[in-house]
Backbone as a printed PyTorch tensor [residue, N CA C, xyz], in Angstrom:
tensor([[[-34.1190,  -9.5460, -19.1010],
         [-33.1760,  -8.5810, -18.3540],
         [-32.6710,  -9.2890, -17.2040]],

        [[-32.4870, -10.6180, -17.2170],
         [-31.8570, -11.3380, -16.1970],
         [-30.4080, -11.4650, -16.4350]],

        [[-29.5910, -11.3540, -15.3080],
         [-28.2060, -11.7560, -15.6270],
         [-27.8240, -13.0020, -15.3130]],

        [[-26.6450, -13.4800, -16.0570],
         [-26.1880, -14.7730, -15.7300],
         [-25.7430, -14.8940, -14.2410]],

        [[-25.6790, -16.0010, -13.5880],
         [-25.0930, -15.9340, -12.2920],
         [-23.6690, -15.5120, -12.3610]],

        [[-22.9000, -15.9290, -13.5420],
         [-21.5970, -15.6310, -13.5060],
         [-21.3390, -14.2040, -13.5360]],

        [[-22.1660, -13.4900, -14.0900],
         [-21.8510, -11.8810, -14.2440],
         [-22.0550, -11.3030, -12.9370]],

        [[-23.1630, -11.7890, -12.2090],
         [-23.2470, -11.2650, -10.7500],
         [-22.1040, -11.5250,  -9.8460]],

        [[-21.4820, -12.7950,  -9.7790],
         [-20.2700, -13.1580,  -9.0950],
         [-19.3290, -12.1310,  -9.6000]],

        [[-19.0050, -12.1250, -10.8920],
         [-17.7550, -11.1630, -11.2170],
         [-18.0830,  -9.6500, -10.7510]],

        [[-19.2790,  -9.2320, -10.8120],
         [-19.6220,  -7.8260, -10.4320],
         [-19.2290,  -7.6730,  -8.8710]],

        [[-19.7270,  -8.6490,  -8.0990],
         [-19.3750,  -8.5900,  -6.7410],
         [-17.9230,  -8.5400,  -6.4210]],

        [[-17.1770,  -9.3350,  -7.1070],
         [-15.7100,  -9.8080,  -6.9030],
         [-15.2500,  -8.5950,  -7.3270]],

        [[-15.4750,  -7.7430,  -8.6290],
         [-14.8510,  -6.4210,  -8.7240],
         [-15.3500,  -5.3070,  -7.7430]],

        [[-16.5100,  -5.3280,  -7.2140],
         [-16.9190,  -4.3280,  -6.3290],
         [-16.1310,  -4.3430,  -4.9650]],

        [[-15.5440,  -5.6840,  -4.5760],
         [-14.8410,  -5.9920,  -3.1570],
         [-13.3810,  -5.5710,  -3.5710]],

        [[-13.1360,  -5.7240,  -4.7710],
         [-11.7110,  -5.4580,  -5.2920],
         [-11.6580,  -4.0090,  -5.1710]],

        [[-12.4070,  -3.3880,  -5.9230],
         [-12.4300,  -1.8030,  -5.8070],
         [-12.4840,  -1.2430,  -4.3220]],

        [[-13.4430,  -1.7830,  -3.6010],
         [-13.5050,  -1.3430,  -2.2180],
         [-12.0200,  -1.5060,  -1.6110]],

        [[-11.5220,  -2.7260,  -1.7320],
         [-10.0910,  -2.8440,  -0.8690],
         [ -9.1470,  -1.8810,  -1.6260]],

        [[ -8.8520,  -1.7510,  -2.7310],
         [ -8.2070,  -0.8690,  -3.2490],
         [ -8.3140,   0.5560,  -2.9290]],

        [[ -9.5300,   1.0810,  -2.8750],
         [ -9.8100,   2.3270,  -2.1550],
         [ -9.4680,   2.6520,  -0.6970]],

        [[ -9.6980,   1.6450,   0.0870],
         [ -9.2460,   1.7760,   1.2850],
         [ -7.7930,   1.4090,   1.5690]],

        [[ -7.2100,   0.5500,   0.9310],
         [ -5.7430,   0.4070,   0.8860],
         [ -4.9430,   1.6430,   0.5260]],

        [[ -5.5600,   2.1150,  -0.6080],
         [ -4.9080,   3.3980,  -1.3570],
         [ -4.9790,   4.6280,  -0.2430]],

        [[ -6.2050,   4.7920,   0.4240],
         [ -6.2960,   5.7900,   1.4840],
         [ -5.2610,   5.6460,   2.6570]],

        [[ -5.3100,   4.2540,   2.9810],
         [ -4.2250,   4.0880,   4.1040],
         [ -2.9220,   4.3400,   3.8260]],

        [[ -2.3320,   3.7800,   2.7700],
         [ -0.9630,   4.0790,   2.2210],
         [ -0.7540,   5.2990,   1.9330]],

        [[ -1.7380,   6.1560,   1.3930],
         [ -1.5030,   7.5470,   1.0340],
         [ -1.3180,   8.5340,   1.9640]],

        [[ -2.4170,   8.2460,   2.8320],
         [ -2.3580,   9.1240,   4.1080],
         [ -1.0620,   8.8970,   5.2440]],

        [[ -1.0420,   7.7060,   5.5370],
         [ -0.0390,   7.2580,   6.4150],
         [  1.5370,   7.6890,   5.6910]],

        [[  1.7050,   7.1430,   4.4420],
         [  2.8930,   7.3210,   3.8530],
         [  3.3090,   8.9440,   3.5380]],

        [[  2.0300,   9.5760,   3.2940],
         [  2.5130,  10.9890,   3.1440],
         [  2.7200,  11.7420,   4.5980]],

        [[  2.0690,  11.4870,   5.4490],
         [  2.3730,  12.0380,   6.8710],
         [  3.6190,  11.7080,   7.2950]],

        [[  4.1680,  10.3730,   7.2110],
         [  5.4450,   9.9250,   7.6540],
         [  6.4040,  10.5550,   6.7370]],

        [[  6.2500,  10.6950,   5.4630],
         [  7.2590,  11.1760,   4.6770],
         [  7.3470,  12.8710,   4.9360]],

        [[  6.2890,  13.6220,   5.3870],
         [  6.1060,  15.0310,   5.5780],
         [  7.0070,  15.1290,   7.0820]],

        [[  7.1000,  14.3720,   7.9720],
         [  7.5070,  14.3400,   9.1530],
         [  9.1870,  14.1790,   8.6870]],

        [[  9.3710,  13.1200,   8.2400],
         [ 10.9910,  12.7510,   7.7230],
         [ 11.4910,  14.0030,   7.0690]],

        [[ 10.8760,  14.7750,   6.0240],
         [ 11.2960,  15.8620,   5.3610],
         [ 11.5090,  17.0510,   6.2690]],

        [[ 10.4650,  17.2690,   7.0730],
         [ 10.5920,  18.6250,   7.9490],
         [ 11.5730,  18.4000,   8.9320]],

        [[ 11.9660,  17.2560,   9.5070],
         [ 12.9740,  16.9970,  10.5750],
         [ 14.2970,  16.6950,  10.0870]],

        [[ 14.5200,  16.5440,   8.7030],
         [ 15.6340,  16.0120,   8.0680],
         [ 16.7510,  16.9200,   8.4440]],

        [[ 16.7560,  18.3200,   8.2070],
         [ 17.7850,  19.2870,   8.5100],
         [ 18.2020,  19.1430,   9.8670]],

        [[ 17.2160,  18.8660,  10.9030],
         [ 17.6530,  18.6670,  12.4230],
         [ 18.3490,  17.4580,  12.3330]],

        [[ 17.8030,  16.3290,  11.8040],
         [ 18.4780,  15.0230,  11.9040],
         [ 19.9720,  15.1610,  11.4670]],

        [[ 20.1920,  15.4290,  10.2730],
         [ 21.4280,  15.8960,   9.7070],
         [ 22.5150,  16.5160,  10.6960]],

        [[ 22.0820,  17.5830,  11.3250],
         [ 22.7080,  18.5110,  12.0290],
         [ 23.2780,  17.5430,  13.4270]],

        [[ 22.4260,  16.9140,  13.7880],
         [ 22.6300,  16.1010,  14.9720],
         [ 23.5540,  15.0770,  14.6260]],

        [[ 23.4980,  14.3730,  13.5490],
         [ 24.2740,  13.2780,  13.2380],
         [ 25.7450,  13.8140,  12.8880]],

        [[ 25.8740,  15.0040,  12.2980],
         [ 27.0490,  15.6610,  12.1560],
         [ 27.8290,  15.7330,  13.4470]],

        [[ 27.0670,  16.2390,  14.4420],
         [ 27.6920,  16.6670,  15.8650],
         [ 28.0960,  15.1980,  16.7350]],

        [[ 27.6140,  14.0100,  16.2970],
         [ 27.7070,  12.6820,  16.7310],
         [ 26.8370,  12.6280,  17.8390]],

        [[ 25.7700,  13.3920,  17.7220],
         [ 24.6420,  13.1080,  18.7520],
         [ 23.6230,  12.0630,  18.4010]],

        [[ 23.4130,  11.1920,  19.2090],
         [ 22.6450,  10.0260,  18.8530],
         [ 21.0430,  10.0610,  19.2930]],

        [[ 20.8010,  11.3890,  19.6790],
         [ 19.2620,  11.5350,  20.2790],
         [ 18.2330,  11.5850,  19.0320]],

        [[ 18.7200,  11.6310,  17.7770],
         [ 17.8870,  11.2750,  16.6000],
         [ 17.4540,  10.0090,  16.6880]],

        [[ 18.0300,   8.9580,  17.1190],
         [ 17.5750,   7.6250,  17.1560],
         [ 16.0190,   7.4620,  17.7290]],

        [[ 15.9990,   8.4550,  18.7740],
         [ 14.4420,   8.3160,  19.6170],
         [ 13.3580,   8.5560,  18.4800]],

        [[ 13.5380,   8.7890,  17.3010],
         [ 12.5220,   9.2000,  16.3480],
         [ 12.2880,   8.0260,  15.4500]],

        [[ 13.1640,   6.6120,  15.4160],
         [ 12.8550,   5.7130,  14.8290],
         [ 11.5930,   5.0760,  15.1690]],

        [[ 10.9520,   5.0870,  16.3080],
         [  9.6180,   4.6620,  16.6550],
         [  8.4390,   5.2520,  15.7980]],

        [[  8.7660,   6.4660,  15.5650],
         [  7.9610,   7.2830,  14.8550],
         [  7.7260,   6.9550,  13.3690]],

        [[  8.8830,   6.4890,  12.6700],
         [  9.1210,   5.9320,  11.4410],
         [  8.4420,   4.6250,  11.5120]],

        [[  8.7200,   3.8470,  12.5440],
         [  8.1570,   2.4460,  12.2850],
         [  6.4070,   2.4720,  12.5820]],

        [[  6.0470,   3.5040,  13.5170],
         [  4.6300,   3.7570,  13.3630],
         [  4.0030,   4.2520,  12.0510]],

        [[  4.5270,   4.7040,  11.2640],
         [  4.2870,   5.4180,  10.1990],
         [  4.3100,   4.4620,   9.0740]],

        [[  5.4460,   3.5150,   9.0120],
         [  5.4890,   2.6330,   8.0150],
         [  4.8230,   1.3810,   8.0300]],

        [[  4.6760,   0.9990,   9.1600],
         [  3.5910,  -0.2920,   9.2590],
         [  2.2890,  -0.2960,   8.5450]],

        [[  1.6760,   0.9450,   8.9980],
         [  0.1190,   1.2390,   8.3770],
         [  0.2060,   1.3270,   6.7350]],

        [[  1.4980,   2.0010,   6.4620],
         [  1.7340,   2.0000,   4.9140],
         [  1.6980,   1.0580,   4.1740]],

        [[  2.4790,  -0.0660,   4.7530],
         [  2.7740,  -1.2960,   4.1550],
         [  1.5060,  -2.0530,   4.3180]],

        [[  0.8310,  -1.9460,   5.3330],
         [ -0.5700,  -2.6150,   5.3420],
         [ -1.6020,  -2.2710,   4.2360]],

        [[ -1.6740,  -0.9850,   4.0760],
         [ -2.3270,  -0.2290,   2.9550],
         [ -1.7090,  -0.7060,   1.6150]],

        [[ -0.4900,  -0.9290,   1.4420],
         [ -0.0580,  -1.4560,   0.1450],
         [ -0.4740,  -2.7100,  -0.2170]],

        [[ -0.2880,  -3.7360,   0.8420],
         [ -1.0190,  -5.0690,   0.8720],
         [ -2.4570,  -5.0730,   0.6040]],

        [[ -3.1580,  -4.1850,   1.0100],
         [ -4.5260,  -4.1450,   0.7190],
         [ -4.9960,  -3.8610,  -0.4870]],

        [[ -4.2160,  -2.7330,  -1.0580],
         [ -4.4520,  -2.4560,  -2.4000],
         [ -3.9190,  -3.3100,  -3.4030]],

        [[ -2.9460,  -4.2130,  -3.1220],
         [ -2.4830,  -5.1980,  -4.0880],
         [ -3.5830,  -6.5630,  -4.0590]],

        [[ -4.0610,  -6.7770,  -2.8650],
         [ -5.0910,  -7.6910,  -2.9490],
         [ -6.4480,  -7.1830,  -3.5970]],

        [[ -6.6520,  -5.9330,  -3.4870],
         [ -8.0020,  -5.4970,  -4.2560],
         [ -7.6730,  -5.4950,  -5.7670]],

        [[ -6.4010,  -5.1310,  -6.1710],
         [ -6.2270,  -5.2790,  -7.4820],
         [ -6.0760,  -6.5880,  -7.9560]],

        [[ -5.6440,  -7.4900,  -7.3650],
         [ -5.9450,  -8.8230,  -7.8950],
         [ -7.2570,  -9.5710,  -7.8960]],

        [[ -8.0740,  -9.0890,  -6.9040],
         [ -9.4680,  -9.3860,  -6.9280],
         [-10.1070,  -8.7000,  -8.1590]],

        [[ -9.7000,  -7.5120,  -8.5790],
         [-10.4980,  -6.8090,  -9.4190],
         [-10.1240,  -7.0750, -10.9990]],

        [[ -8.9200,  -7.5760, -10.9450],
         [ -8.6550,  -7.9070, -12.4740],
         [ -8.9070,  -9.4210, -12.5950]],

        [[ -9.1760,  -9.6400, -14.0150],
         [ -9.6630, -11.0660, -14.3280],
         [ -8.6170, -11.9680, -14.1840]],

        [[ -8.6790, -13.1210, -13.8880],
         [ -7.6130, -13.8790, -13.5070],
         [ -6.7660, -14.2910, -14.8410]],

        [[ -5.5220, -14.5430, -14.6980],
         [ -4.5550, -14.7470, -16.1600],
         [ -4.6960, -16.1190, -16.3980]],

        [[ -4.8120, -16.3310, -17.5790],
         [ -5.0130, -17.6330, -18.1990],
         [ -3.5640, -18.5750, -17.8850]],

        [[ -3.5630, -19.6840, -17.6390],
         [ -2.6630, -20.5740, -17.3460],
         [ -1.8060, -20.7600, -18.6700]],

        [[ -0.7130, -20.7360, -18.6470],
         [  0.3020, -20.9220, -19.6600],
         [  1.1460, -22.1560, -19.3630]],

        [[  1.4020, -22.9870, -20.1970],
         [  2.2780, -24.1550, -20.1380],
         [  3.6560, -23.5920, -19.9950]],

        [[  4.4530, -24.0590, -19.2730],
         [  6.0010, -23.6040, -19.4700],
         [  6.6240, -24.0120, -20.5940]],

        [[  7.6420, -23.0200, -21.1910],
         [  8.0910, -23.1710, -22.3360],
         [  7.2810, -22.6350, -23.6860]],

        [[  6.2810, -22.1410, -23.4240],
         [  5.2420, -21.7890, -24.4640],
         [  5.2220, -20.2500, -24.5080]],

        [[  4.9080, -19.5610, -25.5700],
         [  4.7780, -18.0620, -25.5610],
         [  3.4390, -18.0070, -26.1580]],

        [[  2.7600, -16.9480, -25.7810],
         [  1.4310, -16.2830, -26.3490],
         [  1.7280, -15.2080, -27.2490]]])
C-alpha cells in the first residue's frame, strides 16, 4: 500500500493547483460581480450625465479600477492553478501533427 514518490508529488501539485483555482475563482467572481453590479446599477445615471455633457461621472473611474484590479489578479491565480492542476502537455516537434 505504498505510493510511488511520483504519485505523491503529483497529488501535492494537483492539491495546490485546486487551491489556487478556488481562491482565484472566489476573488475574480466576488470582485467581478460586485463591480459589474455597481456599473449596472449606476448605468442609467451615467448615461443621463453623459447626455447632459456633465463630466462628474468620471469620478467613478477609480471605483472601476479598484474592482478591476482584484478581478484580474483572481483570473491570473485561477489560470496559474489550472496550469498546475492539469498534466503537462507533451512536446511536439514543429511541423508534425498528432
